[in-house]
C-alpha positions, -999 to 999 in steps of 0.1 A, spaced: 656 -390 325 658 -400 361 635 -390 389 649 -375 421 635 -365 455 622 -331 464 643 -334 496 675 -351 484 690 -345 449 713 -375 454 683 -398 449 680 -412 414 651 -435 402 636 -446 369 599 -437 365 590 -473 371 609 -474 404 594 -441 414 559 -454 408 565 -487 426 580 -470 456 555 -441 459 576 -419 482 613 -415 486 631 -430 516 637 -397 534 600 -386 529 604 -365 498 583 -368 467 596 -380 433 601 -353 407 616 -351 372 643 -324 371 644 -298 343 608 -303 335 607 -275 309 632 -294 288 605 -317 276 579 -303 252 548 -316 236 539 -303 201 503 -293 202 499 -291 165 506 -328 162 476 -336 185 449 -316 167 419 -339 163 435 -367 184 414 -387 208 420 -389 245 441 -421 244 464 -407 218 470 -375 238 476 -397 269 502 -417 250 521 -385 240 521 -371 276 530 -404 293 557 -413 268 573 -379 275 572 -382 313 576 -420 317 602 -428 292 614 -461 306 580 -478 300 577 -498 269 557 -479 243 535 -508 233 528 -517 269 520 -481 278 496 -479 249 478 -510 261 477 -498 297 460 -465 285 435 -485 265 426 -508 294 422 -478 317 399 -458 296 382 -478 268 352 -490 288 354 -473 322 340 -438 313 305 -428 303 317 -402 278 340 -413 249 359 -380 253 368 -392 289 370 -356 302 346 -335 280 345 -297 278 311 -280 282 302 -244 275 284 -229 305 274 -192 303 306 -172 296 331 -199 306 338 -235 300 336 -265 323 360 -295 321 339 -324 334 362 -349 352 335 -370 368 325 -395 340 345 -424 354 334 -454 375 332 -435 409 320 -401 395 350 -380 406 382 -367 390 403 -392 409 392 -419 385 413 -404 357 445 -411 376 434 -442 395 422 -461 365 456 -458 350 479 -461 380 471 -498 386 480 -505 350 513 -486 354 519 -504 387 515 -538 371 540 -529 344 565 -517 371 563 -548 393 586 -577 392 572 -612 392 576 -618 429 567 -583 441 539 -580 466 528 -544 471 504 -529 497 489 -497 483 481 -471 510 457 -443 506 447 -416 530 415 -400 516 392 -371 522 366 -390 501 372 -395 464 407 -409 463 398 -438 485 367 -447 464 386 -444 431 417 -463 444 395 -492 457 378 -494 423 411 -491 404 431 -517 424 403 -541 431 416 -576 426 447 -564 407 473 -593 410 503 -588 434 486 -558 451 465 -551 482 451 -518 491 443 -503 525 423 -470 526 419 -447 556 393 -419 558 382 -395 585 351 -408 603 323 -383 598 346 -364 574 333 -376 541 299 -375 525 275 -404 531 276 -413 495 315 -414 495 314 -435 527 289 -459 511 311 -462 481 341 -472 502 322 -495 526 306 -515 498 339 -523 480 339 -559 468 376 -566 462 393 -595 478 424 -574 482 408 -543 496 405 -530 532 389 -498 544 392 -482 578 376 -450 592 399 -432 616 391 -411 647 407 -380 633 408 -358 602 424 -363 568 457 -345 577 462 -370 606 456 -399 582 479 -385 555 507 -377 580 505 -412 595 507 -428 561 537 -406 551 554 -415 584 550 -452 578 568 -449 545 599 -437 564 596 -460 594 623 -486 590 610 -507 618 576 -509 602 592 -517 568 611 -546 584 579 -560 598 563 -558 564 594 -573 547 589 -603 570 556 -608 552 575 -602 519 554 -571 513 565 -535 504 545 -503 504 534 -479 477 509 -450 475 477 -443 457 475 -406 467 489 -380 443 521 -381 463 527 -410 439 540 -396 406 521 -423 388 488 -409 401 498 -373 392 510 -377 357 478 -391 342 461 -359 354 484 -338 332 466 -354 302 432 -338 307 447 -302 306 460 -310 271 427 -327 261 407 -297 273 428 -272 254 426 -292 222 388 -296 225 386 -258 227 408 -254 196 389 -281 177 356 -264 185 370 -230 174 364 -216 209 400 -205 209 429 -203 184 459 -226 187 485 -209 208 459 -186 226 464 -187 264 437 -199 288 432 -199 326 423 -230 345 405 -227 378 410 -257 400 393 -267 433 423 -274 455 429 -295 486 461 -316 483 473 -295 454 478 -324 430 451 -315 405 463 -279 401 500 -291 401 491 -313 371 482 -281 353 516 -267 362 532 -297 346 511 -292 315 523 -256 313 559 -266 317 554 -290 288 543 -262 265 505 -258 271 496 -221 267 483 -215 302 482 -180 315 471 -185 351 463 -215 373 438 -204 398 438 -225 430 405 -224 447 403 -234 484 374 -237 507 373 -222 542 404 -242 550 423 -215 532 460 -223 539 468 -226 502 450 -193 493 469 -174 520 502 -190 510 498 -179 474 491 -144 486 518 -141 513 544 -168 508 536 -180 544 522 -215 548 506 -218 583 485 -247 593 482 -235 629 446 -227 627 413 -245 634 404 -274 611 370 -267 596 344 -292 583 328 -277 552 302 -287 526 332 -295 503 348 -323 525 373 -335 499 390 -302 503 390 -302 541 428 -304 541 454 -283 559 486 -298 547 487 -298 509 514 -324 501 519 -317 464 529 -281 471 563 -296 480 568 -304 443 560 -269 433 585 -256 459 612 -278 443 607 -264 409 602 -227 419 633 -228 442 655 -237 413 653 -274 421 670 -268 455 662 -300 474 681 -288 505 659 -257 507 627 -278 503 639 -302 530 644 -272 553 609 -259 546 594 -293 552 613 -297 585 599 -263 596 564 -274 587 568 -306 607 583 -288 637 563 -256 639 534 -261 615 545 -232 593 571 -220 569 578 -189 548 594 -190 513 619 -165 500 606 -135 481 620 -147 448 603 -181 452 570 -164 460 573 -142 429 581 -172 407 550 -190 421 527 -159 416 538 -157 380 519 -189 373 493 -191 401 466 -171 417 445 -182 446 413 -175 465 388 -192 489 351 -196 493 330 -200 524 301 -225 527 277 -196 521 295 -186 489 295 -222 478 257 -224 482 253 -191 464 274 -203 435 254 -236 432 221 -217 431 233 -189 408 248 -212 381 217 -235 382 193 -206 379 213 -186 354 228 -213 332 209 -245 341 241 -263 351 243 -282 384 275 -281 403 288 -301 432 302 -281 462 338 -285 452 332 -273 417 312 -244 432 342 -235 453 361 -232 420 333 -211 404 332 -186 433 370 -182 433 370 -179 394 346 -151 397 367 -133 423 397 -136 400 379 -124 369 369 -93 389 406 -83 387 401 -76 350 418 -106 335 398 -114 303 417 -146 294 392 -175 286 384 -195 317 381 -232 321 366 -244 354 375 -280 365 343 -299 376 357 -324 400 327 -345 410 291 -353 402 266 -332 422 250 -365 431 279 -374 454 269 -345 477 231 -343 473 224 -328 507 246 -298 502 232 -293 466 196 -297 477 201 -271 505 218 -247 481 188 -249 457 164 -242 486 146 -275 481 131 -296 510 158 -315 527 143 -347 542 152 -384 541 185 -400 533 209 -390 506 195 -415 481 160 -398 485 177 -365 479 194 -378 448 160 -388 433 146 -354 442 175 -336 425 170 -358 394 133 -348 392 142 -311 395 172 -311 372 164 -338 347 201 -349 351 205 -386 352 220 -402 383 253 -420 374 247 -457 374 275 -464 399 258 -441 424 223 -453 417 234 -489 425 247 -479 460 212 -476 475 207 -514 472 242 -524 486 249 -534 521 280 -517 536 306 -537 556 306 -529 593 326 -499 603 357 -504 625 369 -470 636 406 -470 646 429 -444 660 456 -429 638 482 -446 660 467 -480 651 470 -476 613 503 -495 611 488 -525 628 458 -524 605 481 -524 575 501 -554 588 469 -574 595 456 -565 560 488 -575 543 487 -609 561 451 -615 551 454 -603 515 486 -620 506 480 -652 525 448 -655 505 467 -646 473 493 -673 481 466 -699 486 451 -690 453 484 -692 435 492 -725 452 459 -739 440 464 -727 405 499 -743 403 487 -777 413 
């Protein structure tokens, strides 16, 4: 079981090497060939807790990790860091189920992967490795990555986010980070510019040489890192088994998962789960008004040559969905040359079109749709009034698209992934409920609590009393310099600490 690159089948890596490196030398993403050869026996997991399910999934997909070490890493990631012992609990809401992914330390689904990735990274590192983790974020990845990698030995983390492109709560979370090894920079641009710059730096040999002079190498915290993606596969199995254990479905009965979709990682994790044997009928990818993914799933044409829209679901304001590249690899028959050609077209022209057989293979597993800001607001209000359940805007995108899909007549049981606490986006939620919108976001959080009776997560409540670090907005072209400066600061401090400890 060796990982290869979506763009070059000659690449061969162990899972530890793939996680440590983050992205392949030529810019491709690491993938495990012949994914459907590996199966997980659901009947063996009936009644199992989340950590046990995680052990089965991770031992299947990360075979070169020591079993005992992997078990310990999972335990450290999840035992005390989530407010619900189920980690990702299923809730019945009206005539569908919600998979709540926001019970971690930053109240968003990214916590599930980014509590475990630092543990996996530590196991993959050699004694003298010094790794600078990079993350481009549309909001939640940066917050969760900063929390996960805070003060982890042998690592630094540098996060870039679009200035005025995340919610005030998300920005406050990032700018109040307290790690000695953490650095945060808003950029004068959008998420796609940040992500493109990060991916370019991974393949810039000159930049790599300058980092090597500091004895530092790069890795990634985005879901372009396979070590971020694989932990997300676990909650699809956990959700399905919760449904079976509660007698909502029978073992073997198919379900649909509707997934709010930006960078395509969350829904791709569902595809991995299906490949491993989970009875999934359709994965419904829900986009906001930046609808490139929805249009691609309908036409086979991916075209980012359109206006970039700022929406009430900012974590999905993405026009280049990086993880789609992994799906193209599998659905093209693992043809890395074909994927490389498509990615070259995307970089050169901003668009590509897949063959008809590839589109048909994708549509066999996926459906898509999108929701405007108006539809998002309607969904938040409807589900609150009808079912007493409060959704954040991203989850509401999913609900709106789920309802569009159900109108086609598919009666398969639906699970909607709830990707963030509504308190991370209190302004949008308050407006949707037609409540007075005055004061800052923390005032709005309190108002929502009074109306809903839903407790504000402790990590978000604490933010009101925290002083953010000063903002230093940089241009995308300056990101490399910012990373180099951060590496010098973080690892010079680390060296001094080590030197002091060795005296």
